[in-house]
mmCIF file of the N, C-alpha and C atoms, coordinates in Angstrom:
data_MODEL
# 
_entry.id   MODEL 
# 
loop_
_atom_site.group_PDB 
_atom_site.id 
_atom_site.type_symbol 
_atom_site.label_atom_id 
_atom_site.label_alt_id 
_atom_site.label_comp_id 
_atom_site.label_asym_id 
_atom_site.label_entity_id 
_atom_site.label_seq_id 
_atom_site.pdbx_PDB_ins_code 
_atom_site.Cartn_x 
_atom_site.Cartn_y 
_atom_site.Cartn_z 
_atom_site.occupancy 
_atom_site.B_iso_or_equiv 
_atom_site.pdbx_formal_charge 
_atom_site.auth_seq_id 
_atom_site.auth_comp_id 
_atom_site.auth_asym_id 
_atom_site.auth_atom_id 
_atom_site.pdbx_PDB_model_num 
ATOM 1   N N  . MET A 1 1  ? 0.837   -1.186 0.000   1.00 0.00 ? 1  MET A N  1 
ATOM 2   C CA . MET A 1 1  ? 0.000   0.000  0.000   1.00 0.00 ? 1  MET A CA 1 
ATOM 3   C C  . MET A 1 1  ? 0.878   1.244  0.000   1.00 0.00 ? 1  MET A C  1 
ATOM 4   N N  . ASP A 1 2  ? 0.453   2.271  -0.730  1.00 0.00 ? 2  ASP A N  1 
ATOM 5   C CA . ASP A 1 2  ? 1.198   3.523  -0.774  1.00 0.00 ? 2  ASP A CA 1 
ATOM 6   C C  . ASP A 1 2  ? 1.202   4.191  0.600   1.00 0.00 ? 2  ASP A C  1 
ATOM 7   N N  . GLU A 1 3  ? 2.285   4.913  0.921   1.00 0.00 ? 3  GLU A N  1 
ATOM 8   C CA . GLU A 1 3  ? 2.416   5.603  2.198   1.00 0.00 ? 3  GLU A CA 1 
ATOM 9   C C  . GLU A 1 3  ? 2.229   7.104  1.989   1.00 0.00 ? 3  GLU A C  1 
ATOM 10  N N  . LEU A 1 4  ? 1.385   7.729  2.808   1.00 0.00 ? 4  LEU A N  1 
ATOM 11  C CA . LEU A 1 4  ? 1.155   9.172  2.755   1.00 0.00 ? 4  LEU A CA 1 
ATOM 12  C C  . LEU A 1 4  ? 1.862   9.846  3.915   1.00 0.00 ? 4  LEU A C  1 
ATOM 13  N N  . ILE A 1 5  ? 2.590   10.930 3.612   1.00 0.00 ? 5  ILE A N  1 
ATOM 14  C CA . ILE A 1 5  ? 3.268   11.718 4.633   1.00 0.00 ? 5  ILE A CA 1 
ATOM 15  C C  . ILE A 1 5  ? 2.766   13.149 4.500   1.00 0.00 ? 5  ILE A C  1 
ATOM 16  N N  . SER A 1 6  ? 2.091   13.653 5.529   1.00 0.00 ? 6  SER A N  1 
ATOM 17  C CA . SER A 1 6  ? 1.585   15.019 5.498   1.00 0.00 ? 6  SER A CA 1 
ATOM 18  C C  . SER A 1 6  ? 2.755   15.997 5.626   1.00 0.00 ? 6  SER A C  1 
ATOM 19  N N  . LEU A 1 7  ? 2.837   16.961 4.707   1.00 0.00 ? 7  LEU A N  1 
ATOM 20  C CA . LEU A 1 7  ? 3.918   17.940 4.711   1.00 0.00 ? 7  LEU A CA 1 
ATOM 21  C C  . LEU A 1 7  ? 3.473   19.300 5.232   1.00 0.00 ? 7  LEU A C  1 
ATOM 22  N N  . ASP A 1 8  ? 2.253   19.706 4.866   1.00 0.00 ? 8  ASP A N  1 
ATOM 23  C CA . ASP A 1 8  ? 1.750   21.011 5.288   1.00 0.00 ? 8  ASP A CA 1 
ATOM 24  C C  . ASP A 1 8  ? 0.247   21.054 5.057   1.00 0.00 ? 8  ASP A C  1 
ATOM 25  N N  . LYS A 1 9  ? -0.421  21.883 5.840   1.00 0.00 ? 9  LYS A N  1 
ATOM 26  C CA . LYS A 1 9  ? -1.863  22.075 5.682   1.00 0.00 ? 9  LYS A CA 1 
ATOM 27  C C  . LYS A 1 9  ? -2.154  23.498 6.126   1.00 0.00 ? 9  LYS A C  1 
ATOM 28  N N  . PHE A 1 10 ? -2.869  24.258 5.283   1.00 0.00 ? 10 PHE A N  1 
ATOM 29  C CA . PHE A 1 10 ? -3.121  25.662 5.597   1.00 0.00 ? 10 PHE A CA 1 
ATOM 30  C C  . PHE A 1 10 ? -4.361  26.149 4.857   1.00 0.00 ? 10 PHE A C  1 
ATOM 31  N N  . LEU A 1 11 ? -4.860  27.327 5.258   1.00 0.00 ? 11 LEU A N  1 
ATOM 32  C CA . LEU A 1 11 ? -5.975  27.971 4.586   1.00 0.00 ? 11 LEU A CA 1 
ATOM 33  C C  . LEU A 1 11 ? -5.447  29.082 3.704   1.00 0.00 ? 11 LEU A C  1 
ATOM 34  N N  . SER A 1 12 ? -5.926  29.130 2.466   1.00 0.00 ? 12 SER A N  1 
ATOM 35  C CA . SER A 1 12 ? -5.538  30.227 1.587   1.00 0.00 ? 12 SER A CA 1 
ATOM 36  C C  . SER A 1 12 ? -6.572  31.337 1.705   1.00 0.00 ? 12 SER A C  1 
ATOM 37  N N  . THR A 1 13 ? -6.119  32.547 1.509   1.00 0.00 ? 13 THR A N  1 
ATOM 38  C CA . THR A 1 13 ? -7.018  33.694 1.538   1.00 0.00 ? 13 THR A CA 1 
ATOM 39  C C  . THR A 1 13 ? -7.184  34.204 0.116   1.00 0.00 ? 13 THR A C  1 
ATOM 40  N N  . PRO A 1 14 ? -8.203  34.914 -0.249  1.00 0.00 ? 14 PRO A N  1 
ATOM 41  C CA . PRO A 1 14 ? -9.311  35.363 0.595   1.00 0.00 ? 14 PRO A CA 1 
ATOM 42  C C  . PRO A 1 14 ? -10.481 34.380 0.644   1.00 0.00 ? 14 PRO A C  1 
ATOM 43  N N  . TYR A 1 15 ? -10.416 33.255 -0.081  1.00 0.00 ? 15 TYR A N  1 
ATOM 44  C CA . TYR A 1 15 ? -11.575 32.372 -0.204  1.00 0.00 ? 15 TYR A CA 1 
ATOM 45  C C  . TYR A 1 15 ? -11.556 31.184 0.761   1.00 0.00 ? 15 TYR A C  1 
ATOM 46  N N  . ARG A 1 16 ? -10.538 31.100 1.584   1.00 0.00 ? 16 ARG A N  1 
ATOM 47  C CA . ARG A 1 16 ? -10.453 30.100 2.654   1.00 0.00 ? 16 ARG A CA 1 
ATOM 48  C C  . ARG A 1 16 ? -10.499 28.658 2.159   1.00 0.00 ? 16 ARG A C  1 
ATOM 49  N N  . GLN A 1 17 ? -9.831  28.391 1.037   1.00 0.00 ? 17 GLN A N  1 
ATOM 50  C CA . GLN A 1 17 ? -9.677  27.001 0.621   1.00 0.00 ? 17 GLN A CA 1 
ATOM 51  C C  . GLN A 1 17 ? -8.666  26.337 1.555   1.00 0.00 ? 17 GLN A C  1 
ATOM 52  N N  . GLU A 1 18 ? -8.948  25.097 1.912   1.00 0.00 ? 18 GLU A N  1 
ATOM 53  C CA . GLU A 1 18 ? -8.026  24.318 2.737   1.00 0.00 ? 18 GLU A CA 1 
ATOM 54  C C  . GLU A 1 18 ? -7.075  23.588 1.789   1.00 0.00 ? 18 GLU A C  1 
ATOM 55  N N  . ILE A 1 19 ? -5.785  23.821 1.940   1.00 0.00 ? 19 ILE A N  1 
ATOM 56  C CA . ILE A 1 19 ? -4.776  23.223 1.065   1.00 0.00 ? 19 ILE A CA 1 
ATOM 57  C C  . ILE A 1 19 ? -3.910  22.296 1.898   1.00 0.00 ? 19 ILE A C  1 
ATOM 58  N N  . GLU A 1 20 ? -3.748  21.073 1.413   1.00 0.00 ? 20 GLU A N  1 
ATOM 59  C CA . GLU A 1 20 ? -2.885  20.110 2.088   1.00 0.00 ? 20 GLU A CA 1 
ATOM 60  C C  . GLU A 1 20 ? -1.876  19.561 1.083   1.00 0.00 ? 20 GLU A C  1 
ATOM 61  N N  . LEU A 1 21 ? -0.616  19.504 1.502   1.00 0.00 ? 21 LEU A N  1 
ATOM 62  C CA . LEU A 1 21 ? 0.451   18.921 0.696   1.00 0.00 ? 21 LEU A CA 1 
ATOM 63  C C  . LEU A 1 21 ? 0.872   17.612 1.347   1.00 0.00 ? 21 LEU A C  1 
ATOM 64  N N  . GLN A 1 22 ? 0.929   16.557 0.546   1.00 0.00 ? 22 GLN A N  1 
ATOM 65  C CA . GLN A 1 22 ? 1.318   15.237 1.052   1.00 0.00 ? 22 GLN A CA 1 
ATOM 66  C C  . GLN A 1 22 ? 2.348   14.614 0.114   1.00 0.00 ? 22 GLN A C  1 
ATOM 67  N N  . GLN A 1 23 ? 3.333   13.959 0.686   1.00 0.00 ? 23 GLN A N  1 
ATOM 68  C CA . GLN A 1 23 ? 4.230   13.142 -0.125  1.00 0.00 ? 23 GLN A CA 1 
ATOM 69  C C  . GLN A 1 23 ? 3.619   11.749 -0.201  1.00 0.00 ? 23 GLN A C  1 
ATOM 70  N N  . VAL A 1 24 ? 3.575   11.204 -1.410  1.00 0.00 ? 24 VAL A N  1 
ATOM 71  C CA . VAL A 1 24 ? 3.052   9.859  -1.606  1.00 0.00 ? 24 VAL A CA 1 
ATOM 72  C C  . VAL A 1 24 ? 4.229   8.961  -1.977  1.00 0.00 ? 24 VAL A C  1 
ATOM 73  N N  . LYS A 1 25 ? 4.529   7.994  -1.121  1.00 0.00 ? 25 LYS A N  1 
ATOM 74  C CA . LYS A 1 25 ? 5.560   6.996  -1.408  1.00 0.00 ? 25 LYS A CA 1 
ATOM 75  C C  . LYS A 1 25 ? 4.849   5.792  -2.023  1.00 0.00 ? 25 LYS A C  1 
ATOM 76  N N  . HIS A 1 26 ? 5.001   5.638  -3.325  1.00 0.00 ? 26 HIS A N  1 
ATOM 77  C CA . HIS A 1 26 ? 4.315   4.569  -4.039  1.00 0.00 ? 26 HIS A CA 1 
ATOM 78  C C  . HIS A 1 26 ? 5.048   3.238  -3.871  1.00 0.00 ? 26 HIS A C  1 
ATOM 79  N N  . GLU A 1 27 ? 4.284   2.176  -3.790  1.00 0.00 ? 27 GLU A N  1 
ATOM 80  C CA . GLU A 1 27 ? 4.858   0.827  -3.683  1.00 0.00 ? 27 GLU A CA 1 
ATOM 81  C C  . GLU A 1 27 ? 5.807   0.533  -4.841  1.00 0.00 ? 27 GLU A C  1 
ATOM 82  N N  . ALA A 1 28 ? 5.549   1.164  -5.990  1.00 0.00 ? 28 ALA A N  1 
ATOM 83  C CA . ALA A 1 28 ? 6.361   0.914  -7.181  1.00 0.00 ? 28 ALA A CA 1 
ATOM 84  C C  . ALA A 1 28 ? 7.759   1.539  -7.090  1.00 0.00 ? 28 ALA A C  1 
ATOM 85  N N  . GLY A 1 29 ? 8.021   2.308  -5.997  1.00 0.00 ? 29 GLY A N  1 
ATOM 86  C CA . GLY A 1 29 ? 9.377   2.813  -5.772  1.00 0.00 ? 29 GLY A CA 1 
ATOM 87  C C  . GLY A 1 29 ? 9.620   4.247  -6.191  1.00 0.00 ? 29 GLY A C  1 
ATOM 88  N N  . PHE A 1 30 ? 8.589   5.046  -6.346  1.00 0.00 ? 30 PHE A N  1 
ATOM 89  C CA . PHE A 1 30 ? 8.781   6.459  -6.675  1.00 0.00 ? 30 PHE A CA 1 
ATOM 90  C C  . PHE A 1 30 ? 7.871   7.299  -5.789  1.00 0.00 ? 30 PHE A C  1 
ATOM 91  N N  . ASN A 1 31 ? 8.167   8.604  -5.709  1.00 0.00 ? 31 ASN A N  1 
ATOM 92  C CA . ASN A 1 31 ? 7.401   9.540  -4.886  1.00 0.00 ? 31 ASN A CA 1 
ATOM 93  C C  . ASN A 1 31 ? 6.707   10.568 -5.764  1.00 0.00 ? 31 ASN A C  1 
ATOM 94  N N  . THR A 1 32 ? 5.556   11.044 -5.303  1.00 0.00 ? 32 THR A N  1 
ATOM 95  C CA . THR A 1 32 ? 4.884   12.171 -5.926  1.00 0.00 ? 32 THR A CA 1 
ATOM 96  C C  . THR A 1 32 ? 4.430   13.125 -4.822  1.00 0.00 ? 32 THR A C  1 
ATOM 97  N N  . LEU A 1 33 ? 4.084   14.328 -5.230  1.00 0.00 ? 33 LEU A N  1 
ATOM 98  C CA . LEU A 1 33 ? 3.529   15.318 -4.314  1.00 0.00 ? 33 LEU A CA 1 
ATOM 99  C C  . LEU A 1 33 ? 2.043   15.426 -4.610  1.00 0.00 ? 33 LEU A C  1 
ATOM 100 N N  . ARG A 1 34 ? 1.234   15.223 -3.589  1.00 0.00 ? 34 ARG A N  1 
ATOM 101 C CA . ARG A 1 34 ? -0.220  15.340 -3.746  1.00 0.00 ? 34 ARG A CA 1 
ATOM 102 C C  . ARG A 1 34 ? -0.655  16.668 -3.143  1.00 0.00 ? 34 ARG A C  1 
ATOM 103 N N  . LEU A 1 35 ? -1.378  17.450 -3.943  1.00 0.00 ? 35 LEU A N  1 
ATOM 104 C CA . LEU A 1 35 ? -1.975  18.697 -3.477  1.00 0.00 ? 35 LEU A CA 1 
ATOM 105 C C  . LEU A 1 35 ? -3.474  18.494 -3.404  1.00 0.00 ? 35 LEU A C  1 
ATOM 106 N N  . ARG A 1 36 ? -4.038  18.665 -2.220  1.00 0.00 ? 36 ARG A N  1 
ATOM 107 C CA . ARG A 1 36 ? -5.486  18.522 -2.016  1.00 0.00 ? 36 ARG A CA 1 
ATOM 108 C C  . ARG A 1 36 ? -6.042  19.890 -1.676  1.00 0.00 ? 36 ARG A C  1 
ATOM 109 N N  . ILE A 1 37 ? -6.971  20.358 -2.475  1.00 0.00 ? 37 ILE A N  1 
ATOM 110 C CA . ILE A 1 37 ? -7.598  21.653 -2.243  1.00 0.00 ? 37 ILE A CA 1 
ATOM 111 C C  . ILE A 1 37 ? -9.075  21.398 -1.944  1.00 0.00 ? 37 ILE A C  1 
ATOM 112 N N  . ARG A 1 38 ? -9.503  21.838 -0.781  1.00 0.00 ? 38 ARG A N  1 
ATOM 113 C CA . ARG A 1 38 ? -10.893 21.633 -0.370  1.00 0.00 ? 38 ARG A CA 1 
ATOM 114 C C  . ARG A 1 38 ? -11.618 22.976 -0.372  1.00 0.00 ? 38 ARG A C  1 
ATOM 115 N N  . GLU A 1 39 ? -12.714 23.017 -1.101  1.00 0.00 ? 39 GLU A N  1 
ATOM 116 C CA . GLU A 1 39 ? -13.579 24.192 -1.123  1.00 0.00 ? 39 GLU A CA 1 
ATOM 117 C C  . GLU A 1 39 ? -14.962 23.730 -0.664  1.00 0.00 ? 39 GLU A C  1 
ATOM 118 N N  . VAL A 1 40 ? -15.286 23.987 0.581   1.00 0.00 ? 40 VAL A N  1 
ATOM 119 C CA . VAL A 1 40 ? -16.512 23.537 1.237   1.00 0.00 ? 40 VAL A CA 1 
ATOM 120 C C  . VAL A 1 40 ? -16.569 22.007 1.144   1.00 0.00 ? 40 VAL A C  1 
ATOM 121 N N  . LYS A 1 41 ? -17.376 21.441 0.244   1.00 0.00 ? 41 LYS A N  1 
ATOM 122 C CA . LYS A 1 41 ? -17.485 19.980 0.127   1.00 0.00 ? 41 LYS A CA 1 
ATOM 123 C C  . LYS A 1 41 ? -16.757 19.432 -1.094  1.00 0.00 ? 41 LYS A C  1 
ATOM 124 N N  . ARG A 1 42 ? -16.231 20.295 -1.934  1.00 0.00 ? 42 ARG A N  1 
ATOM 125 C CA . ARG A 1 42 ? -15.583 19.871 -3.176  1.00 0.00 ? 42 ARG A CA 1 
ATOM 126 C C  . ARG A 1 42 ? -14.072 19.758 -2.974  1.00 0.00 ? 42 ARG A C  1 
ATOM 127 N N  . PHE A 1 43 ? -13.489 18.686 -3.502  1.00 0.00 ? 43 PHE A N  1 
ATOM 128 C CA . PHE A 1 43 ? -12.036 18.482 -3.447  1.00 0.00 ? 43 PHE A CA 1 
ATOM 129 C C  . PHE A 1 43 ? -11.458 18.504 -4.854  1.00 0.00 ? 43 PHE A C  1 
ATOM 130 N N  . THR A 1 44 ? -10.297 19.132 -4.989  1.00 0.00 ? 44 THR A N  1 
ATOM 131 C CA . THR A 1 44 ? -9.490  19.044 -6.203  1.00 0.00 ? 44 THR A CA 1 
ATOM 132 C C  . THR A 1 44 ? -8.161  18.436 -5.782  1.00 0.00 ? 44 THR A C  1 
ATOM 133 N N  . ILE A 1 45 ? -7.734  17.404 -6.490  1.00 0.00 ? 45 ILE A N  1 
ATOM 134 C CA . ILE A 1 45 ? -6.493  16.719 -6.128  1.00 0.00 ? 45 ILE A CA 1 
ATOM 135 C C  . ILE A 1 45 ? -5.570  16.671 -7.338  1.00 0.00 ? 45 ILE A C  1 
ATOM 136 N N  . PHE A 1 46 ? -4.336  17.141 -7.142  1.00 0.00 ? 46 PHE A N  1 
ATOM 137 C CA . PHE A 1 46 ? -3.276  17.040 -8.146  1.00 0.00 ? 46 PHE A CA 1 
ATOM 138 C C  . PHE A 1 46 ? -2.216  16.115 -7.577  1.00 0.00 ? 46 PHE A C  1 
ATOM 139 N N  . GLU A 1 47 ? -1.666  15.265 -8.394  1.00 0.00 ? 47 GLU A N  1 
ATOM 140 C CA . GLU A 1 47 ? -0.533  14.443 -7.985  1.00 0.00 ? 47 GLU A CA 1 
ATOM 141 C C  . GLU A 1 47 ? 0.558   14.685 -9.016  1.00 0.00 ? 47 GLU A C  1 
ATOM 142 N N  . ILE A 1 48 ? 1.670   15.284 -8.574  1.00 0.00 ? 48 ILE A N  1 
ATOM 143 C CA . ILE A 1 48 ? 2.689   15.748 -9.517  1.00 0.00 ? 48 ILE A CA 1 
ATOM 144 C C  . ILE A 1 48 ? 4.057   15.153 -9.183  1.00 0.00 ? 48 ILE A C  1 
ATOM 145 N N  . ASP A 1 49 ? 4.909   15.132 -10.204 1.00 0.00 ? 49 ASP A N  1 
ATOM 146 C CA . ASP A 1 49 ? 6.278   14.638 -10.031 1.00 0.00 ? 49 ASP A CA 1 
ATOM 147 C C  . ASP A 1 49 ? 7.203   15.789 -9.634  1.00 0.00 ? 49 ASP A C  1 
ATOM 148 N N  . ARG A 1 50 ? 8.447   15.463 -9.383  1.00 0.00 ? 50 ARG A N  1 
ATOM 149 C CA . ARG A 1 50 ? 9.436   16.441 -8.938  1.00 0.00 ? 50 ARG A CA 1 
ATOM 150 C C  . ARG A 1 50 ? 9.604   17.583 -9.929  1.00 0.00 ? 50 ARG A C  1 
ATOM 151 N N  . GLU A 1 51 ? 9.735   17.269 -11.197 1.00 0.00 ? 51 GLU A N  1 
ATOM 152 C CA . GLU A 1 51 ? 9.972   18.295 -12.218 1.00 0.00 ? 51 GLU A CA 1 
ATOM 153 C C  . GLU A 1 51 ? 8.799   19.272 -12.294 1.00 0.00 ? 51 GLU A C  1 
ATOM 154 N N  . THR A 1 52 ? 7.581   18.751 -12.209 1.00 0.00 ? 52 THR A N  1 
ATOM 155 C CA . THR A 1 52 ? 6.403   19.614 -12.227 1.00 0.00 ? 52 THR A CA 1 
ATOM 156 C C  . THR A 1 52 ? 6.369   20.495 -10.976 1.00 0.00 ? 52 THR A C  1 
ATOM 157 N N  . ALA A 1 53 ? 6.723   19.927 -9.819  1.00 0.00 ? 53 ALA A N  1 
ATOM 158 C CA . ALA A 1 53 ? 6.749   20.702 -8.574  1.00 0.00 ? 53 ALA A CA 1 
ATOM 159 C C  . ALA A 1 53 ? 7.748   21.852 -8.663  1.00 0.00 ? 53 ALA A C  1 
ATOM 160 N N  . VAL A 1 54 ? 8.925   21.602 -9.221  1.00 0.00 ? 54 VAL A N  1 
ATOM 161 C CA . VAL A 1 54 ? 9.940   22.647 -9.380  1.00 0.00 ? 54 VAL A CA 1 
ATOM 162 C C  . VAL A 1 54 ? 9.422   23.749 -10.306 1.00 0.00 ? 54 VAL A C  1 
ATOM 163 N N  . HIS A 1 55 ? 8.860   23.358 -11.443 1.00 0.00 ? 55 HIS A N  1 
ATOM 164 C CA . HIS A 1 55 ? 8.346   24.344 -12.407 1.00 0.00 ? 55 HIS A CA 1 
ATOM 165 C C  . HIS A 1 55 ? 7.230   25.180 -11.772 1.00 0.00 ? 55 HIS A C  1 
ATOM 166 N N  . TRP A 1 56 ? 6.271   24.517 -11.147 1.00 0.00 ? 56 TRP A N  1 
ATOM 167 C CA . TRP A 1 56 ? 5.131   25.190 -10.532 1.00 0.00 ? 56 TRP A CA 1 
ATOM 168 C C  . TRP A 1 56 ? 5.600   26.108 -9.400  1.00 0.00 ? 56 TRP A C  1 
ATOM 169 N N  . GLY A 1 57 ? 6.494   25.596 -8.558  1.00 0.00 ? 57 GLY A N  1 
ATOM 170 C CA . GLY A 1 57 ? 7.008   26.394 -7.451  1.00 0.00 ? 57 GLY A CA 1 
ATOM 171 C C  . GLY A 1 57 ? 7.716   27.653 -7.925  1.00 0.00 ? 57 GLY A C  1 
ATOM 172 N N  . ASN A 1 58 ? 8.542   27.527 -8.961  1.00 0.00 ? 58 ASN A N  1 
ATOM 173 C CA . ASN A 1 58 ? 9.236   28.695 -9.498  1.00 0.00 ? 58 ASN A CA 1 
ATOM 174 C C  . ASN A 1 58 ? 8.253   29.695 -10.092 1.00 0.00 ? 58 ASN A C  1 
ATOM 175 N N  . ALA A 1 59 ? 7.230   29.213 -10.786 1.00 0.00 ? 59 ALA A N  1 
ATOM 176 C CA . ALA A 1 59 ? 6.214   30.111 -11.351 1.00 0.00 ? 59 ALA A CA 1 
ATOM 177 C C  . ALA A 1 59 ? 5.481   30.870 -10.245 1.00 0.00 ? 59 ALA A C  1 
ATOM 178 N N  . LEU A 1 60 ? 5.157   30.171 -9.148  1.00 0.00 ? 60 LEU A N  1 
ATOM 179 C CA . LEU A 1 60 ? 4.501   30.834 -8.020  1.00 0.00 ? 60 LEU A CA 1 
ATOM 180 C C  . LEU A 1 60 ? 5.406   31.894 -7.395  1.00 0.00 ? 60 LEU A C  1 
ATOM 181 N N  . LEU A 1 61 ? 6.678   31.571 -7.200  1.00 0.00 ? 61 LEU A N  1 
ATOM 182 C CA . LEU A 1 61 ? 7.615   32.541 -6.632  1.00 0.00 ? 61 LEU A CA 1 
ATOM 183 C C  . LEU A 1 61 ? 7.807   33.738 -7.551  1.00 0.00 ? 61 LEU A C  1 
ATOM 184 N N  . ASP A 1 62 ? 7.925   33.500 -8.855  1.00 0.00 ? 62 ASP A N  1 
ATOM 185 C CA . ASP A 1 62 ? 8.075   34.597 -9.817  1.00 0.00 ? 62 ASP A CA 1 
ATOM 186 C C  . ASP A 1 62 ? 6.885   35.541 -9.743  1.00 0.00 ? 62 ASP A C  1 
ATOM 187 N N  . TRP A 1 63 ? 5.679   34.986 -9.696  1.00 0.00 ? 63 TRP A N  1 
ATOM 188 C CA . TRP A 1 63 ? 4.478   35.818 -9.606  1.00 0.00 ? 63 TRP A CA 1 
ATOM 189 C C  . TRP A 1 63 ? 4.471   36.608 -8.301  1.00 0.00 ? 63 TRP A C  1 
ATOM 190 N N  . ALA A 1 64 ? 4.762   35.922 -7.179  1.00 0.00 ? 64 ALA A N  1 
ATOM 191 C CA . ALA A 1 64 ? 4.721   36.576 -5.870  1.00 0.00 ? 64 ALA A CA 1 
ATOM 192 C C  . ALA A 1 64 ? 5.695   37.756 -5.806  1.00 0.00 ? 64 ALA A C  1 
ATOM 193 N N  . LYS A 1 65 ? 6.844   37.627 -6.456  1.00 0.00 ? 65 LYS A N  1 
ATOM 194 C CA . LYS A 1 65 ? 7.848   38.701 -6.449  1.00 0.00 ? 65 LYS A CA 1 
ATOM 195 C C  . LYS A 1 65 ? 7.358   39.950 -7.172  1.00 0.00 ? 65 LYS A C  1 
ATOM 196 N N  . THR A 1 66 ? 6.395   39.799 -8.090  1.00 0.00 ? 66 THR A N  1 
ATOM 197 C CA . THR A 1 66 ? 5.901   40.954 -8.849  1.00 0.00 ? 66 THR A CA 1 
ATOM 198 C C  . THR A 1 66 ? 4.762   41.671 -8.132  1.00 0.00 ? 66 THR A C  1 
ATOM 199 N N  . GLN A 1 67 ? 4.291   41.127 -7.031  1.00 0.00 ? 67 GLN A N  1 
ATOM 200 C CA . GLN A 1 67 ? 3.147   41.698 -6.331  1.00 0.00 ? 67 GLN A CA 1 
ATOM 201 C C  . GLN A 1 67 ? 3.613   42.606 -5.197  1.00 0.00 ? 67 GLN A C  1 
ATOM 202 N N  . GLU A 1 68 ? 2.953   43.750 -5.081  1.00 0.00 ? 68 GLU A N  1 
ATOM 203 C CA . GLU A 1 68 ? 3.249   44.643 -3.965  1.00 0.00 ? 68 GLU A CA 1 
ATOM 204 C C  . GLU A 1 68 ? 2.480   44.140 -2.755  1.00 0.00 ? 68 GLU A C  1 
ATOM 205 N N  . GLN A 1 69 ? 3.061   44.266 -1.580  1.00 0.00 ? 69 GLN A N  1 
ATOM 206 C CA . GLN A 1 69 ? 2.406   43.831 -0.352  1.00 0.00 ? 69 GLN A CA 1 
ATOM 207 C C  . GLN A 1 69 ? 1.077   44.541 -0.190  1.00 0.00 ? 69 GLN A C  1 
ATOM 208 N N  . GLY A 1 70 ? -0.025  43.768 -0.121  1.00 0.00 ? 70 GLY A N  1 
ATOM 209 C CA . GLY A 1 70 ? -1.344  44.343 0.113   1.00 0.00 ? 70 GLY A CA 1 
ATOM 210 C C  . GLY A 1 70 ? -2.010  44.950 -1.111  1.00 0.00 ? 70 GLY A C  1 
ATOM 211 N N  . ALA A 1 71 ? -1.345  44.965 -2.269  1.00 0.00 ? 71 ALA A N  1 
ATOM 212 C CA . ALA A 1 71 ? -1.935  45.565 -3.466  1.00 0.00 ? 71 ALA A CA 1 
ATOM 213 C C  . ALA A 1 71 ? -2.709  44.549 -4.246  1.00 0.00 ? 71 ALA A C  1 
ATOM 214 N N  . THR A 1 72 ? -3.756  44.979 -4.940  1.00 0.00 ? 72 THR A N  1 
ATOM 215 C CA . THR A 1 72 ? -4.494  44.118 -5.860  1.00 0.00 ? 72 THR A CA 1 
ATOM 216 C C  . THR A 1 72 ? -4.386  44.734 -7.245  1.00 0.00 ? 72 THR A C  1 
ATOM 217 N N  . LYS A 1 73 ? -4.003  43.903 -8.188  1.00 0.00 ? 73 LYS A N  1 
ATOM 218 C CA . LYS A 1 73 ? -3.824  44.389 -9.567  1.00 0.00 ? 73 LYS A CA 1 
ATOM 219 C C  . LYS A 1 73 ? -4.636  43.561 -10.513 1.00 0.00 ? 73 LYS A C  1 
# 
């Protein structure tokens, strides 16, 4: 059976989605990152590999760097 390791769980603002990050250790010998986003009763689940996580993470950081603290554009 695959092993789940909880890495982080938090609420995003302003819509209060519950986001959970989990490492999935697959029996087949590889790991993925599972992102679970809960909006009231609806769940969205992504399971991504290392390369996708790096690309996505860098894109998020690049965007965050362009935003002024507290500003909406």
